[in-house]
N, C-alpha and C positions, 0 to 999 in steps of 0.2 A: 552646458557646464557638467564636468565630471563629478559624480557624487559617490564618494566612497565612505564606508563606515569608519568612524574614528572613535577613540576612547572617550572623547568629549560627548559624542552622540549618545553613548550608553549612559554616561554620568548625567547628562542633562535630562534624560528621560526619567531618571530616578531621583533627582535632586531639585529642591525648590530654588537653589542658587546655581547660576551657570558656572561652567568650567572656566576658571580665570585664564585670560590670554597669556599670562606669564608661565603657566604650567605647560610641560611638554604634551603634545597631542598627537600621538602616533596613529597612522592609519592601521586599522585592524585587518590582518590578512585572513583571519578565520575566527569562528567562535566554536569551541569544542567542549565536549563534556568528558573526554578521555584524555588524560595527561599524555598518553603515548601518541596521540594525534596532534599534540601541540607543535606548532611550527614557529619560526621567528616572526614576531609581530602579531601573534594570536591572542585571543582572550579565552581563558580557561574558566568554565563554570563548575564549581565544586558542589555537586549534588550529594547529599547524604543518601546512602542506599542501604538495602537490607543486608547485602553481602559485603559491601565495601563502601567506605566513605571518601568521597572525592577530596575532602579537606586534608586527608593524609598525603595527597599527591600534588599539592600546590607547588611545593619546592621542586618537584620533578618537572612540572609544566614550565616553571621558570628556567630550569636548567636546559630545556629544549628550545628556549627563545620566546616563550609567552611574555608579553609586556604587561599583562594584567590578569587578575583572577577575581571572580565574583564569589564571595564566601558569605556564609550566614553565621559564622562564629570565628573568633580569632584563631590564627594558625601560626605554626612555627615556620616562618619563611622570611627571608630578608626582603622586605618590601615596605613601601609607604602605604600606610593604612588610611583610607578615607571612609569615615563612618557615616553611612547614609541611613542608619537606623533612627538617628535623632536629628531633627532639623536644626536644633540649636547647637549641635556639636561644632567646636572650633575647627577651622580649616587651616592647614599649614600654609605658611607663606611660600614655601618652596616644595616642589614635588620631584622626586627622582623615581625613575622606572626601575623595577616593576612596581605596580600598584595593586593593592588589594581593595576592592570595593566591598565594604562590609554592609550587607543588606539584611532586612528582617527575614526574607524568604527567597531563596534563589529561584524557585519556580516562578513565583509571582514577578520577581524583578526581571527575569529573562523575558517573560511574556509582555510585561509593560514596555520594556525596551524595544521589543519587536513591533508592538502596536504603534509606538511613536515613530519608529523608522518607516513603517509602511505608510504613514500619513504624509510623508515627504515625497511620495511618488504619485504621479498621474499615470496609471497603467491599468490594463485589464486583468482581472483576477478571476480564474475559473476554479471553483471549489468542487470537489468530487467526493461523494460519500455513497454508502450502500453496504450491504452485508457481505457480498462477494464481488470480485471484478474491479475493485477500485484501482489497484495498481496497474493492471493492464490498460484500463481506460485512461488513467493519467498519462501513461507512457505514449499511447497511440495519439491521444489528444495533443500532447506536446509536439509529437512528430508532425501532425497536421498544421498546427499553428506556426511551427518553425519554418514552414514553406514561405511565409511572408513576414512574420514578426520575430524579433529577438526574444526568445522565450526561456524563462527559468522554470524548472520543474522541481518538485520535492524529490530528493534523492532516495532511492530504495523505497522503503515503506516508512519514511519519516512523516507519520500521520498523527502523532499523539501530542500530548501536552508539552513535550520537549521538542519533538520533530518539527511541528508547525512553526514555532518562533525561530528555530534554527534556520529553517528555509527562508523565512521572511527576511532575516538578517543578512542573507546572501544577495538581496536585491541591490542592484547597482544602476547607475543612470542609463546604461545602454539597454536595459530590459524594457520591453513593451508589453509583455504578457507574463503572468505567473500562473502555473497550473499546480494546484495544491490538493493533495489527497488528504481527506479528513476521516480518521477513524474515531471510535468512541467506545468507552466502557460503561458510561453512565450518563444520565440526563444532564444537560447543561454544558457538556464538553464541547460539542460542535458549535453551540451558541458562542462560547468563549473564543473558539478558533475563528469564527466569523468576525468577532470584534477585532481580532488581531489582523487577519488577512483582508477583510473587507471585500469579499467577492461580489462581482456584478452578475456572474453566471454561476448557477448551481446545478450540478448533475447528480441525479440519484439513480443508482444502478438497479437496486432491488432491496427487498426486505425479507430476511430469513432468520432462522433461529440461532444465528451466531451471537454469543454472549447472552443467551436466554437465561443462563444460570445467574447472571448478574442483574438483569432487568426484569425477569419474571414472566413477562408475556410478550408475544409478538407485537401487540398493540403499543407497548412501551418502547420496543425497538423502533417501530415506525415513528413514534413521537420523537425519539431522539434524532433519527435521521432527518425528520422534517424541520429540525432547527435550522438546517442550511437554507431551505427555501423560505422559511419565515424571516430570515435575516436579510434577504435580498432587497435592494432598493426598488422603488416603483419602476425605474427605467431598466431594471435588470431582467434576466431571463431564467426561468426554471426549466430545466431539461428533464422530463419525467418519462419513465418507462410505462407505456400504455399497456403492456402485457402483464404488469404486476398491479393488482387492484389496490394494494396498500400504498404503492408509489403514486399511481394515478390519482388517488384521493387527496394527495398533497396539493393538488391544484387549487383547492379551496383555502389553503393556508398561506398563500403568498400574495404579496402586492405586485409581484413581478409578472411579466408576460409569461405564458406557459407555452412551451414547445414540446410536443410529444413525439416519441419514437417507438417503434415496435414492429411486429409482424402482421399487423392488421391495417387495412386501408383507412381506418378511422384515425390513425396517427398522422401527424404532420409529415414525418419522414418514415417510410416503412420499406421492408424488404420481403422478397419472396424468391422462389426458385433457388433455394439454398442447397448447394451440393458440396459435401466434404470430399476433398481429394487427399485425405490422409495427411502425410507429412508435407505435401505440396501446398496446403492451404485450403481455402474455401472460395467457391464462386457463388454469386447471388445477383439479384437485381435490386437497385435502389429506385424508389418512387418518391418524387418530390414535386409538388405543384405542376403536375402533368408531365414532368420529365421522367424518362426511364433510362437508367444507366446500368450497363452490365459491368460488374466489378469482380476482380479476383484479388485476394489479399493473402499474405503469408501468415495467417492466424490458424490455429489448430482447432477443429471441431465446429459443428454447426452452431453451437451456442455462441461462438465468437462473433457472429454477425451482429449481436447486440453491442459488442465493443465497438465495432466499426460504425454502427448507427450513432452511438453517443459521440464519437470523435467527429464524425461528419456533421452532426447537428451543431456542435460547437463551431466548427469551421464555417458553416453557413451563417450562424449568428454573428460571427466576427468578420463577415464580408469576404471570405475566400471564394475563389472560383472553384468549379468542380474539378478543373485540371489540377489545381493546387491540392485540393482535398484528396483526390485519388492518388496523387503522387505521395502525399504524406502517409496514407493508409498502406501503401505498397513498400514503404521502407522496412528494412529488416533489422535495424539497429537497436530496437527497444530491448531493454534488459528485463525480461519477463521470467516467469517462474517455472513453468514446466520445462525441464531440461532433458534433452535426448543424449544418452551416454552409452558408448559401447561397453558391454558387460563381458564377464568371463564366459568361457565355453561357447562363444558365438552368439550370445543373447544381446538384446538391446534393452536398456533400462530407460523407462520414462520416469525421471526423478521429479515428483511433485510433492516433495516432503516439507515444503515451507510451512504448510498448515492444512487443515481440513475442516470442512463442514459438510453436511449432507448434500447441499446444492453443488458445491465444488467437486465433491467426490463423484456424484452422478455425472457431472460434466466430463470428468476424467474418464469414467467408464464408457461414456458415449464416444469419446475420442478413441479409446481402445477398440471399441466395436468397429469404428470406421477404418482402422488401419489394416492394410494388406500384410499378413504375416508370412506369406510365401512358403507355406508348408510348416511353419513353426506353430507355436501355441500362444494363446493369450493368457497371461498369468497376472492376477491382481494380488498385490501384497498390501493389505489395508489394516491400518492401526486404529486405535481408539480415536474418536472425535470428542473433544472436550468442550465444556462450558455450554452444553445444550439444555441444561435444566430439565424441565418436565418433558421435553421433546427427545430426551436422550435415547430411550429404547426405540421409539418410533423412527427416529432419524437413522439409527443404525440398521434397523430392519428394512427400511426403504432401500438403503444401499445394498443390502444383501439380496433383495428381490431382483434388483437390476443386475447385480453381478452374476446371478444364475443365468441370465439371458446372454451374457457377454463372454464369460471366461471359460477356459478349459480347466484351469486350476485356480483355487482361491486359497490364499494364506492370510490368516488374521493374526494380529499382534495386540495383546492386551485384553483385559477383562471385559471391557465394554464391547470390543470387536467380536466377542463370542455371539452377540446378537446378529451380527452380519453373517457369520457362518451358519447359525441356526436357520435364519430366514432363507439363505441361499439353498440349503438342503431342502427346506420345506417347499421352495419354488422349483425344485427339480434337478438341482445340481447334484450329481452322485456324491454321496458322503465320502467315498474313497478319494475324491478329488478336492476335498476340503481339509485343510491343515490348520489346526487351532494351536497357537503358541502364545507364550506369556511375555516374551521379550524380543527386542530387536536382535540380540545375540543368538537366541534360539532360531530366529528366522534366517540369519546368515548361514548357520550350519545346515539347515534343511534345504535352503535354496541352492547352495553349492552343489548339492546332489540332484536337485530337481531340474534346474534350467539347462537348456541346451541350444544348439544352433537354430537360429531363426526365431526363437522365442521373443515375444514382446512382453516385457515385465513392467507393469505399472506399480509404483511404490508411493503410497500416500498415507498420511495420518497426521494427527495434531503434533505440534512440536514437542509436547511433553512425553511422547512415546519414543522419541529419538530415532525416527525412521531413517534419518540421514545417515546413520551408522551402516545401514544395510547397503545404501548406495556406495558409500566409501569402500566397503569391503568387497563389493561385487563388480565395481567398475574397473575398466582397463586404463582409463585416461581421465584427466580433468574434464570438467563440464565443457562439452563440445558444441552445444547449440542452446539457444534460449527462446522458449515459447511458454506462455502461461495458459493454463486452464483456470479461469477465474473461479 
C-alpha cells in the first residue's frame, strides 16, 4: 500500500479528535520552513526567528501553492483556521483550503508530527552523530545501503531540531532504510531526535571540542553524543570508534550490541596499510573475521579510512555482501564538503569553508600535505575556529604547529587565528611566510598578489569568519568537484 503524507496525518498527530472524512485531505508534496520553497501541495511551517518571522510570509507561501501552514499565532492570510491550542475549541463543519493549523509551539508540533509519522513505518533507521565527520559518514553510508535497499537520507546537514523532523516527514512507503545525521548544541537534543527517528543502529564518529563553549567540558560533549547509543533498543547495534577512548567507553552505556571499528586489530572491523593518493583517493586493507580485502575509495586523506570503516560496518550489520559494500564505497556521487575549485592565476583552491574545528582543520592540513603540487606551493588560509570554549587557544595553537610542517605560506584571518600564526612561527615556519589579517576581504587582496601557477590553496575557517567570500573572489568557475574532509 502506498503511504503518502497527508494534511490529516499532520492534524491527527496534534489533535485529540480525528480529521473528519468530510474535510478535504490533500496529499502534502513537501514540508518547508521557507515560503520561497513552497510548492503546490506543500505545508509551510512558520517559525518565529531572530531576524525574520515566518508568520509574515504565510500569505506568500499560499500564493505559491501551499495548501496549509502551521502557525503559533493568528496571521493575516485568507485561510480556514483550525485551532489546536485548545482541545475544546469548536471545529467548523466545512473546511476550505488553504488551512492554518494554529498550534501552541511550531517546533514542538513539527517534532510531534514527525514522531507520529515515523511510527507508521517498519524500516531500518541509522542514526549518526559525533563531533566531526557526520555528514561524510551519512553520505557514504547511504551510498552503501542503497546498493540493496531503497534508502532515504537527511539532506545536506539537516541534523538539528528542525532538520531531523523535516527528514522523517519525507518518509514514504517505498523506503526501507533511513540514514539520519544528528547534531547537537546541548544535552537532551539527541535523545529527542531518537524519540522522533527511533534508530536501531547508532554510529558515533568521535568526540572533540566542537561546541565546548556551550557544553563546558569534553565529558559533557561525550555525554550528549552518548544519548544516541543509550536510546538504541536491545536488538540494535552501536557502531563505536575504537580509536577514540571517549567513544569506546560508550559501550557501557547501551543495551544494544556493540560493533567497533578502527585502526587496531582489537576492533571488529579494522584497517591498515593506508596510503593516500592525493586527489585520486586512498588505498587500504579491511580486516573482518579473518577476511582481508584490498580497497581503493575516492575519499581524500588518510583520515577518511574511518569514514569508510563506519559505512562498511553499517553495511555488514544490515546484511550486505562485501561486493555491495565495496561498490557503495566507490561511488563518487556523494555531496561532500571539501570542494576542489580552479583559482585565479593558475592556482587550485581547496574550499573547506563550511565550518572548522581543530580536528577537521588538522585533517585538511594532512590532506594538503599528501597532495602533489608539481612545483607549486602549499598555502593554507585559516580563519578563526569558534565555539571552542576553554580549548580555544590550545586548539588554534595545535593547528599552527601542524601548519608549520605542511605549508609554504600561511595566511590567518581573524583575532583567534593569530594563535595559529604565532604557533606556526614558534614551530619553525619563517615569519616572512606568515601573513596575519583581520578579515576575509583583507585576505582576498593579499592572496590575489600571492598565489600563482601550481599553488594548492586550502581555505578553511568557521562560518562566522565568512571564508567563503575568499573562494568566491578567487575562483574561476563554480564548484567543480565535491569531497569532504570531516
